[in-house]
PDB file of N, CA, C and O in Angstrom:
ATOM      1  N   MET A   1      15.365  78.684 -10.766  1.00  0.00           N
ATOM      2  CA  MET A   1      16.573  78.138  -9.665  1.00  0.00           C
ATOM      3  C   MET A   1      16.295  79.577  -8.836  1.00  0.00           C
ATOM      4  O   MET A   1      16.322  80.689  -9.362  1.00  0.00           O
ATOM      5  N   ASP A   2      16.023  79.298  -7.417  1.00  0.00           N
ATOM      6  CA  ASP A   2      15.835  80.292  -6.686  1.00  0.00           C
ATOM      7  C   ASP A   2      17.229  80.392  -5.743  1.00  0.00           C
ATOM      8  O   ASP A   2      17.979  79.429  -5.580  1.00  0.00           O
ATOM      9  N   ILE A   3      17.419  81.552  -5.228  1.00  0.00           N
ATOM     10  CA  ILE A   3      18.695  81.664  -4.355  1.00  0.00           C
ATOM     11  C   ILE A   3      18.742  80.843  -3.222  1.00  0.00           C
ATOM     12  O   ILE A   3      19.835  80.420  -2.845  1.00  0.00           O
ATOM     13  N   ASP A   4      17.665  80.544  -2.597  1.00  0.00           N
ATOM     14  CA  ASP A   4      17.609  79.732  -1.518  1.00  0.00           C
ATOM     15  C   ASP A   4      18.014  77.943  -1.793  1.00  0.00           C
ATOM     16  O   ASP A   4      18.282  77.135  -0.904  1.00  0.00           O
ATOM     17  N   SER A   5      17.961  77.705  -3.107  1.00  0.00           N
ATOM     18  CA  SER A   5      18.261  76.288  -3.520  1.00  0.00           C
ATOM     19  C   SER A   5      19.830  76.130  -3.578  1.00  0.00           C
ATOM     20  O   SER A   5      20.421  75.051  -3.541  1.00  0.00           O
ATOM     21  N   LEU A   6      20.413  77.382  -3.675  1.00  0.00           N
ATOM     22  CA  LEU A   6      21.978  77.197  -4.073  1.00  0.00           C
ATOM     23  C   LEU A   6      22.530  76.739  -2.441  1.00  0.00           C
ATOM     24  O   LEU A   6      21.986  77.018  -1.373  1.00  0.00           O
ATOM     25  N   ASN A   7      23.694  76.008  -2.659  1.00  0.00           N
ATOM     26  CA  ASN A   7      24.433  75.586  -1.497  1.00  0.00           C
ATOM     27  C   ASN A   7      25.560  76.211  -1.112  1.00  0.00           C
ATOM     28  O   ASN A   7      26.649  75.640  -1.044  1.00  0.00           O
ATOM     29  N   PHE A   8      25.355  77.489  -0.822  1.00  0.00           N
ATOM     30  CA  PHE A   8      26.525  78.630  -0.436  1.00  0.00           C
ATOM     31  C   PHE A   8      26.852  78.448   0.925  1.00  0.00           C
ATOM     32  O   PHE A   8      25.922  78.429   1.731  1.00  0.00           O
ATOM     33  N   MET A   9      28.075  78.303   1.340  1.00  0.00           N
ATOM     34  CA  MET A   9      28.347  78.102   2.885  1.00  0.00           C
ATOM     35  C   MET A   9      28.721  79.476   3.199  1.00  0.00           C
ATOM     36  O   MET A   9      29.267  80.244   2.407  1.00  0.00           O
ATOM     37  N   ASP A  10      28.355  79.774   4.555  1.00  0.00           N
ATOM     38  CA  ASP A  10      28.292  81.083   5.054  1.00  0.00           C
ATOM     39  C   ASP A  10      29.745  81.821   4.757  1.00  0.00           C
ATOM     40  O   ASP A  10      29.631  83.033   4.571  1.00  0.00           O
ATOM     41  N   ASN A  11      30.920  81.363   4.692  1.00  0.00           N
ATOM     42  CA  ASN A  11      32.326  81.931   4.253  1.00  0.00           C
ATOM     43  C   ASN A  11      32.567  81.594   2.855  1.00  0.00           C
ATOM     44  O   ASN A  11      33.723  81.703   2.446  1.00  0.00           O
ATOM     45  N   ASP A  12      31.625  81.190   2.036  1.00  0.00           N
ATOM     46  CA  ASP A  12      31.976  80.955   0.489  1.00  0.00           C
ATOM     47  C   ASP A  12      32.275  82.032  -0.207  1.00  0.00           C
ATOM     48  O   ASP A  12      31.748  83.102   0.099  1.00  0.00           O
ATOM     49  N   ARG A  13      33.106  81.950  -1.188  1.00  0.00           N
ATOM     50  CA  ARG A  13      33.685  83.177  -1.759  1.00  0.00           C
ATOM     51  C   ARG A  13      33.968  82.705  -3.384  1.00  0.00           C
ATOM     52  O   ARG A  13      34.098  81.530  -3.727  1.00  0.00           O
ATOM     53  N   PHE A  14      34.025  83.719  -4.177  1.00  0.00           N
ATOM     54  CA  PHE A  14      34.365  83.630  -5.536  1.00  0.00           C
ATOM     55  C   PHE A  14      35.927  83.578  -5.621  1.00  0.00           C
ATOM     56  O   PHE A  14      36.646  84.350  -4.987  1.00  0.00           O
ATOM     57  N   ILE A  15      36.410  82.558  -6.495  1.00  0.00           N
ATOM     58  CA  ILE A  15      37.765  82.626  -6.636  1.00  0.00           C
ATOM     59  C   ILE A  15      38.012  82.582  -8.029  1.00  0.00           C
ATOM     60  O   ILE A  15      37.240  81.969  -8.767  1.00  0.00           O
ATOM     61  N   ARG A  16      39.192  83.278  -8.544  1.00  0.00           N
ATOM     62  CA  ARG A  16      39.735  83.468  -9.889  1.00  0.00           C
ATOM     63  C   ARG A  16      40.226  82.233 -10.492  1.00  0.00           C
ATOM     64  O   ARG A  16      40.430  81.266  -9.757  1.00  0.00           O
ATOM     65  N   LEU A  17      40.446  82.153 -11.801  1.00  0.00           N
ATOM     66  CA  LEU A  17      41.261  81.166 -12.424  1.00  0.00           C
ATOM     67  C   LEU A  17      42.557  80.800 -11.834  1.00  0.00           C
ATOM     68  O   LEU A  17      42.886  79.621 -11.705  1.00  0.00           O
ATOM     69  N   ARG A  18      43.493  82.039 -11.378  1.00  0.00           N
ATOM     70  CA  ARG A  18      44.678  81.740 -11.057  1.00  0.00           C
ATOM     71  C   ARG A  18      44.609  80.849  -9.779  1.00  0.00           C
ATOM     72  O   ARG A  18      45.420  79.964  -9.506  1.00  0.00           O
ATOM     73  N   GLU A  19      43.697  81.153  -9.153  1.00  0.00           N
ATOM     74  CA  GLU A  19      43.483  80.398  -7.541  1.00  0.00           C
ATOM     75  C   GLU A  19      42.858  78.911  -7.902  1.00  0.00           C
ATOM     76  O   GLU A  19      43.095  77.958  -7.160  1.00  0.00           O
ATOM     77  N   VAL A  20      42.153  78.790  -8.931  1.00  0.00           N
ATOM     78  CA  VAL A  20      41.475  77.351  -9.046  1.00  0.00           C
ATOM     79  C   VAL A  20      42.944  76.368  -9.629  1.00  0.00           C
ATOM     80  O   VAL A  20      43.156  75.189  -9.343  1.00  0.00           O
ATOM     81  N   LEU A  21      43.702  77.149 -10.390  1.00  0.00           N
ATOM     82  CA  LEU A  21      44.801  76.496 -10.897  1.00  0.00           C
ATOM     83  C   LEU A  21      45.701  76.098  -9.905  1.00  0.00           C
ATOM     84  O   LEU A  21      46.190  74.970  -9.955  1.00  0.00           O
ATOM     85  N   SER A  22      46.029  77.011  -8.860  1.00  0.00           N
ATOM     86  CA  SER A  22      46.818  76.637  -7.967  1.00  0.00           C
ATOM     87  C   SER A  22      46.387  75.690  -6.955  1.00  0.00           C
ATOM     88  O   SER A  22      47.164  74.877  -6.454  1.00  0.00           O
ATOM     89  N   LEU A  23      44.825  75.809  -6.562  1.00  0.00           N
ATOM     90  CA  LEU A  23      44.465  74.818  -5.832  1.00  0.00           C
ATOM     91  C   LEU A  23      44.484  73.361  -6.150  1.00  0.00           C
ATOM     92  O   LEU A  23      44.814  72.482  -5.354  1.00  0.00           O
ATOM     93  N   THR A  24      44.060  73.162  -7.512  1.00  0.00           N
ATOM     94  CA  THR A  24      43.980  71.819  -8.042  1.00  0.00           C
ATOM     95  C   THR A  24      45.209  71.428  -8.780  1.00  0.00           C
ATOM     96  O   THR A  24      45.283  70.260  -9.160  1.00  0.00           O
ATOM     97  N   GLY A  25      46.056  72.142  -8.999  1.00  0.00           N
ATOM     98  CA  GLY A  25      47.263  71.580 -10.004  1.00  0.00           C
ATOM     99  C   GLY A  25      46.854  71.431 -11.334  1.00  0.00           C
ATOM    100  O   GLY A  25      47.667  70.967 -12.133  1.00  0.00           O
ATOM    101  N   ARG A  26      45.690  71.757 -11.721  1.00  0.00           N
ATOM    102  CA  ARG A  26      45.394  71.342 -12.976  1.00  0.00           C
ATOM    103  C   ARG A  26      45.744  72.728 -14.376  1.00  0.00           C
ATOM    104  O   ARG A  26      45.778  73.937 -14.147  1.00  0.00           O
ATOM    105  N   SER A  27      45.892  72.276 -15.315  1.00  0.00           N
ATOM    106  CA  SER A  27      46.010  73.326 -16.475  1.00  0.00           C
ATOM    107  C   SER A  27      44.693  74.268 -16.940  1.00  0.00           C
ATOM    108  O   SER A  27      43.541  73.836 -16.911  1.00  0.00           O
ATOM    109  N   LYS A  28      44.976  75.322 -17.277  1.00  0.00           N
ATOM    110  CA  LYS A  28      43.558  76.016 -17.828  1.00  0.00           C
ATOM    111  C   LYS A  28      42.659  75.058 -18.637  1.00  0.00           C
ATOM    112  O   LYS A  28      41.502  74.727 -18.375  1.00  0.00           O
ATOM    113  N   SER A  29      43.494  74.651 -19.759  1.00  0.00           N
ATOM    114  CA  SER A  29      42.619  73.778 -20.566  1.00  0.00           C
ATOM    115  C   SER A  29      41.972  72.555 -20.073  1.00  0.00           C
ATOM    116  O   SER A  29      40.927  72.150 -20.582  1.00  0.00           O
ATOM    117  N   THR A  30      42.558  71.950 -19.094  1.00  0.00           N
ATOM    118  CA  THR A  30      41.773  71.031 -18.444  1.00  0.00           C
ATOM    119  C   THR A  30      40.661  71.264 -17.491  1.00  0.00           C
ATOM    120  O   THR A  30      39.740  70.462 -17.335  1.00  0.00           O
ATOM    121  N   VAL A  31      40.791  72.491 -16.800  1.00  0.00           N
ATOM    122  CA  VAL A  31      39.694  73.007 -16.174  1.00  0.00           C
ATOM    123  C   VAL A  31      38.487  73.263 -16.872  1.00  0.00           C
ATOM    124  O   VAL A  31      37.405  73.104 -16.308  1.00  0.00           O
ATOM    125  N   TYR A  32      38.580  73.683 -18.165  1.00  0.00           N
ATOM    126  CA  TYR A  32      37.592  73.931 -18.982  1.00  0.00           C
ATOM    127  C   TYR A  32      37.086  72.846 -19.684  1.00  0.00           C
ATOM    128  O   TYR A  32      35.879  72.902 -19.917  1.00  0.00           O
ATOM    129  N   ALA A  33      37.804  71.692 -20.155  1.00  0.00           N
ATOM    130  CA  ALA A  33      37.476  70.879 -20.967  1.00  0.00           C
ATOM    131  C   ALA A  33      36.731  69.471 -20.159  1.00  0.00           C
ATOM    132  O   ALA A  33      35.987  68.673 -20.728  1.00  0.00           O
ATOM    133  N   ASP A  34      37.122  69.414 -18.784  1.00  0.00           N
ATOM    134  CA  ASP A  34      36.417  68.458 -17.822  1.00  0.00           C
ATOM    135  C   ASP A  34      35.119  68.626 -17.598  1.00  0.00           C
ATOM    136  O   ASP A  34      34.848  69.506 -16.781  1.00  0.00           O
ATOM    137  N   PRO A  35      34.166  68.001 -18.116  1.00  0.00           N
ATOM    138  CA  PRO A  35      32.693  68.079 -17.807  1.00  0.00           C
ATOM    139  C   PRO A  35      32.398  67.785 -16.261  1.00  0.00           C
ATOM    140  O   PRO A  35      31.354  68.215 -15.772  1.00  0.00           O
ATOM    141  N   SER A  36      33.241  67.111 -15.546  1.00  0.00           N
ATOM    142  CA  SER A  36      32.873  67.135 -14.178  1.00  0.00           C
ATOM    143  C   SER A  36      33.281  68.114 -13.350  1.00  0.00           C
ATOM    144  O   SER A  36      32.746  68.282 -12.255  1.00  0.00           O
ATOM    145  N   PHE A  37      34.197  68.801 -13.759  1.00  0.00           N
ATOM    146  CA  PHE A  37      34.560  70.310 -12.968  1.00  0.00           C
ATOM    147  C   PHE A  37      33.648  71.035 -12.899  1.00  0.00           C
ATOM    148  O   PHE A  37      32.854  71.080 -13.839  1.00  0.00           O
ATOM    149  N   PRO A  38      33.448  71.957 -11.584  1.00  0.00           N
ATOM    150  CA  PRO A  38      32.617  72.978 -11.395  1.00  0.00           C
ATOM    151  C   PRO A  38      32.725  73.956 -12.709  1.00  0.00           C
ATOM    152  O   PRO A  38      33.826  74.259 -13.168  1.00  0.00           O
ATOM    153  N   ARG A  39      31.488  74.426 -13.278  1.00  0.00           N
ATOM    154  CA  ARG A  39      31.402  75.572 -13.989  1.00  0.00           C
ATOM    155  C   ARG A  39      31.570  76.624 -13.342  1.00  0.00           C
ATOM    156  O   ARG A  39      31.213  76.768 -12.173  1.00  0.00           O
ATOM    157  N   PRO A  40      32.341  77.788 -14.285  1.00  0.00           N
ATOM    158  CA  PRO A  40      32.618  79.108 -13.637  1.00  0.00           C
ATOM    159  C   PRO A  40      31.014  79.912 -13.473  1.00  0.00           C
ATOM    160  O   PRO A  40      29.962  79.511 -13.972  1.00  0.00           O
ATOM    161  N   VAL A  41      31.200  81.059 -12.683  1.00  0.00           N
ATOM    162  CA  VAL A  41      29.949  81.739 -12.502  1.00  0.00           C
ATOM    163  C   VAL A  41      30.338  83.202 -13.305  1.00  0.00           C
ATOM    164  O   VAL A  41      31.399  83.785 -13.080  1.00  0.00           O
ATOM    165  N   LYS A  42      29.491  83.619 -14.110  1.00  0.00           N
ATOM    166  CA  LYS A  42      29.724  84.805 -15.040  1.00  0.00           C
ATOM    167  C   LYS A  42      29.377  85.887 -13.876  1.00  0.00           C
ATOM    168  O   LYS A  42      28.361  85.878 -13.180  1.00  0.00           O
ATOM    169  N   LEU A  43      30.327  86.717 -13.826  1.00  0.00           N
ATOM    170  CA  LEU A  43      30.358  87.959 -12.838  1.00  0.00           C
ATOM    171  C   LEU A  43      29.913  89.341 -13.694  1.00  0.00           C
ATOM    172  O   LEU A  43      29.166  90.252 -13.336  1.00  0.00           O
ATOM    173  N   SER A  44      30.464  89.205 -14.641  1.00  0.00           N
ATOM    174  CA  SER A  44      30.229  90.335 -15.667  1.00  0.00           C
ATOM    175  C   SER A  44      30.314  90.024 -17.177  1.00  0.00           C
ATOM    176  O   SER A  44      30.329  88.818 -17.425  1.00  0.00           O
ATOM    177  N   MET A  45      30.364  90.719 -18.065  1.00  0.00           N
ATOM    178  CA  MET A  45      30.567  90.357 -19.629  1.00  0.00           C
ATOM    179  C   MET A  45      32.006  89.793 -19.627  1.00  0.00           C
ATOM    180  O   MET A  45      32.203  88.848 -20.391  1.00  0.00           O
ATOM    181  N   ARG A  46      32.928  90.188 -18.959  1.00  0.00           N
ATOM    182  CA  ARG A  46      34.255  89.810 -19.180  1.00  0.00           C
ATOM    183  C   ARG A  46      34.963  89.010 -18.010  1.00  0.00           C
ATOM    184  O   ARG A  46      36.132  88.626 -18.036  1.00  0.00           O
ATOM    185  N   GLU A  47      34.148  88.844 -17.084  1.00  0.00           N
ATOM    186  CA  GLU A  47      34.491  88.133 -15.832  1.00  0.00           C
ATOM    187  C   GLU A  47      33.889  86.907 -15.361  1.00  0.00           C
ATOM    188  O   GLU A  47      32.675  86.722 -15.282  1.00  0.00           O
ATOM    189  N   SER A  48      34.764  86.099 -15.060  1.00  0.00           N
ATOM    190  CA  SER A  48      34.186  84.559 -14.572  1.00  0.00           C
ATOM    191  C   SER A  48      35.135  84.200 -13.235  1.00  0.00           C
ATOM    192  O   SER A  48      36.324  84.437 -13.024  1.00  0.00           O
ATOM    193  N   ALA A  49      34.176  83.572 -12.468  1.00  0.00           N
ATOM    194  CA  ALA A  49      34.907  83.039 -11.069  1.00  0.00           C
ATOM    195  C   ALA A  49      34.266  81.632 -10.623  1.00  0.00           C
ATOM    196  O   ALA A  49      33.166  81.337 -11.092  1.00  0.00           O
ATOM    197  N   TRP A  50      34.765  80.949  -9.933  1.00  0.00           N
ATOM    198  CA  TRP A  50      34.304  79.793  -9.357  1.00  0.00           C
ATOM    199  C   TRP A  50      33.908  80.013  -8.017  1.00  0.00           C
ATOM    200  O   TRP A  50      34.315  81.028  -7.453  1.00  0.00           O
ATOM    201  N   ILE A  51      33.182  79.223  -7.431  1.00  0.00           N
ATOM    202  CA  ILE A  51      32.704  79.045  -6.162  1.00  0.00           C
ATOM    203  C   ILE A  51      33.445  78.081  -5.241  1.00  0.00           C
ATOM    204  O   ILE A  51      33.285  76.861  -5.284  1.00  0.00           O
ATOM    205  N   GLU A  52      34.288  78.730  -4.383  1.00  0.00           N
ATOM    206  CA  GLU A  52      35.276  77.830  -3.692  1.00  0.00           C
ATOM    207  C   GLU A  52      34.829  76.539  -3.202  1.00  0.00           C
ATOM    208  O   GLU A  52      35.592  75.585  -3.355  1.00  0.00           O
ATOM    209  N   SER A  53      33.843  76.386  -2.705  1.00  0.00           N
ATOM    210  CA  SER A  53      33.262  75.257  -1.975  1.00  0.00           C
ATOM    211  C   SER A  53      32.973  74.297  -3.112  1.00  0.00           C
ATOM    212  O   SER A  53      33.145  73.099  -2.890  1.00  0.00           O
ATOM    213  N   GLU A  54      32.610  74.638  -4.145  1.00  0.00           N
ATOM    214  CA  GLU A  54      32.317  73.552  -5.451  1.00  0.00           C
ATOM    215  C   GLU A  54      33.726  73.181  -5.632  1.00  0.00           C
ATOM    216  O   GLU A  54      33.988  71.979  -5.615  1.00  0.00           O
ATOM    217  N   VAL A  55      34.572  73.939  -5.785  1.00  0.00           N
ATOM    218  CA  VAL A  55      35.958  73.290  -6.374  1.00  0.00           C
ATOM    219  C   VAL A  55      36.464  72.417  -5.293  1.00  0.00           C
ATOM    220  O   VAL A  55      36.867  71.313  -5.661  1.00  0.00           O
ATOM    221  N   LYS A  56      36.531  72.731  -3.861  1.00  0.00           N
ATOM    222  CA  LYS A  56      36.939  71.961  -2.855  1.00  0.00           C
ATOM    223  C   LYS A  56      36.201  70.905  -3.085  1.00  0.00           C
ATOM    224  O   LYS A  56      36.763  69.826  -3.274  1.00  0.00           O
ATOM    225  N   ASN A  57      34.988  70.993  -3.110  1.00  0.00           N
ATOM    226  CA  ASN A  57      33.901  69.643  -3.065  1.00  0.00           C
ATOM    227  C   ASN A  57      34.434  68.715  -4.154  1.00  0.00           C
ATOM    228  O   ASN A  57      34.564  67.522  -3.878  1.00  0.00           O
ATOM    229  N   TRP A  58      34.755  69.168  -5.373  1.00  0.00           N
ATOM    230  CA  TRP A  58      35.193  68.287  -6.368  1.00  0.00           C
ATOM    231  C   TRP A  58      36.511  67.787  -6.201  1.00  0.00           C
ATOM    232  O   TRP A  58      36.864  66.707  -6.673  1.00  0.00           O
ATOM    233  N   MET A  59      37.263  68.552  -5.532  1.00  0.00           N
ATOM    234  CA  MET A  59      38.783  68.120  -5.131  1.00  0.00           C
ATOM    235  C   MET A  59      38.442  66.715  -4.127  1.00  0.00           C
ATOM    236  O   MET A  59      38.975  65.643  -4.414  1.00  0.00           O
ATOM    237  N   TYR A  60      37.623  66.820  -3.081  1.00  0.00           N
ATOM    238  CA  TYR A  60      37.448  65.835  -2.108  1.00  0.00           C
ATOM    239  C   TYR A  60      36.736  64.486  -2.931  1.00  0.00           C
ATOM    240  O   TYR A  60      36.920  63.314  -2.602  1.00  0.00           O
ATOM    241  N   ALA A  61      35.955  64.911  -3.979  1.00  0.00           N
ATOM    242  CA  ALA A  61      35.255  63.663  -4.560  1.00  0.00           C
ATOM    243  C   ALA A  61      36.444  63.053  -5.298  1.00  0.00           C
ATOM    244  O   ALA A  61      36.486  61.825  -5.364  1.00  0.00           O
ATOM    245  N   ARG A  62      37.406  63.772  -5.856  1.00  0.00           N
ATOM    246  CA  ARG A  62      38.378  62.944  -6.515  1.00  0.00           C
ATOM    247  C   ARG A  62      39.138  62.063  -5.639  1.00  0.00           C
ATOM    248  O   ARG A  62      39.407  60.903  -5.952  1.00  0.00           O
ATOM    249  N   VAL A  63      39.521  62.666  -4.430  1.00  0.00           N
ATOM    250  CA  VAL A  63      40.210  61.665  -3.463  1.00  0.00           C
ATOM    251  C   VAL A  63      39.280  60.387  -3.080  1.00  0.00           C
ATOM    252  O   VAL A  63      39.786  59.269  -2.990  1.00  0.00           O
ATOM    253  N   VAL A  64      38.096  60.576  -2.892  1.00  0.00           N
ATOM    254  CA  VAL A  64      37.204  59.608  -2.405  1.00  0.00           C
ATOM    255  C   VAL A  64      37.305  58.454  -3.629  1.00  0.00           C
ATOM    256  O   VAL A  64      37.586  57.262  -3.506  1.00  0.00           O
ATOM    257  N   ALA A  65      36.999  59.165  -4.777  1.00  0.00           N
ATOM    258  CA  ALA A  65      37.046  58.208  -6.205  1.00  0.00           C
ATOM    259  C   ALA A  65      38.269  57.443  -6.250  1.00  0.00           C
ATOM    260  O   ALA A  65      38.185  56.293  -6.683  1.00  0.00           O
ATOM    261  N   THR A  66      39.557  57.949  -5.821  1.00  0.00           N
ATOM    262  CA  THR A  66      40.597  57.264  -6.003  1.00  0.00           C
ATOM    263  C   THR A  66      41.198  56.345  -4.717  1.00  0.00           C
ATOM    264  O   THR A  66      41.821  55.295  -4.873  1.00  0.00           O
ATOM    265  N   ARG A  67      40.894  56.931  -3.475  1.00  0.00           N
ATOM    266  CA  ARG A  67      41.152  56.090  -2.330  1.00  0.00           C
ATOM    267  C   ARG A  67      40.059  55.311  -1.568  1.00  0.00           C
ATOM    268  O   ARG A  67      40.255  54.685  -0.526  1.00  0.00           O
ATOM    269  N   GLY A  68      38.751  55.443  -2.291  1.00  0.00           N
ATOM    270  CA  GLY A  68      37.921  54.860  -1.360  1.00  0.00           C
ATOM    271  C   GLY A  68      37.366  55.451  -0.140  1.00  0.00           C
ATOM    272  O   GLY A  68      37.401  56.657   0.104  1.00  0.00           O
ATOM    273  N   GLU A  69      36.803  54.465   0.690  1.00  0.00           N
ATOM    274  CA  GLU A  69      36.389  54.715   2.202  1.00  0.00           C
ATOM    275  C   GLU A  69      37.732  55.110   2.703  1.00  0.00           C
ATOM    276  O   GLU A  69      37.674  56.025   3.525  1.00  0.00           O
ATOM    277  N   ALA A  70      38.819  54.712   2.458  1.00  0.00           N
ATOM    278  CA  ALA A  70      39.952  55.151   3.358  1.00  0.00           C
ATOM    279  C   ALA A  70      40.211  56.539   3.407  1.00  0.00           C
ATOM    280  O   ALA A  70      40.900  57.007   4.313  1.00  0.00           O
ATOM    281  N   ALA A  71      39.629  57.372   2.344  1.00  0.00           N
ATOM    282  CA  ALA A  71      40.064  58.684   2.328  1.00  0.00           C
ATOM    283  C   ALA A  71      39.246  59.398   3.373  1.00  0.00           C
ATOM    284  O   ALA A  71      39.643  60.442   3.890  1.00  0.00           O
ATOM    285  N   ASN A  72      38.065  58.809   3.691  1.00  0.00           N
ATOM    286  CA  ASN A  72      37.104  59.606   4.701  1.00  0.00           C
ATOM    287  C   ASN A  72      38.070  59.344   6.244  1.00  0.00           C
ATOM    288  O   ASN A  72      38.193  60.284   7.030  1.00  0.00           O
ATOM    289  N   ASP A  73      38.555  58.300   6.465  1.00  0.00           N
ATOM    290  CA  ASP A  73      39.278  58.240   7.869  1.00  0.00           C
ATOM    291  C   ASP A  73      40.459  59.223   7.799  1.00  0.00           C
ATOM    292  O   ASP A  73      40.791  59.867   8.794  1.00  0.00           O
ATOM    293  N   ALA A  74      41.141  59.343   6.524  1.00  0.00           N
ATOM    294  CA  ALA A  74      42.416  60.268   6.496  1.00  0.00           C
ATOM    295  C   ALA A  74      41.780  61.750   6.524  1.00  0.00           C
ATOM    296  O   ALA A  74      42.384  62.411   7.369  1.00  0.00           O
ATOM    297  N   LEU A  75      41.041  62.297   6.061  1.00  0.00           N
ATOM    298  CA  LEU A  75      40.445  63.543   6.144  1.00  0.00           C
ATOM    299  C   LEU A  75      39.555  63.655   7.222  1.00  0.00           C
ATOM    300  O   LEU A  75      38.952  64.710   7.418  1.00  0.00           O
TER     301      LEU A  75
END
């Protein structure tokens, strides 16, 4: 995979677990156990973070899956 194939937004950033939990309202174990949730990026041997736009896109997909096309009108 080359860097050009990644879908980074211009203002994208890494967010740590605490912020992921705050944004989603999920527990730590649920974040790691859900195969549909974005995987973290390894920043160093002991650090991981998520790409903010991936987490927000996942959240949006959950809304659309729950509310269908009506979600597009509300958002």
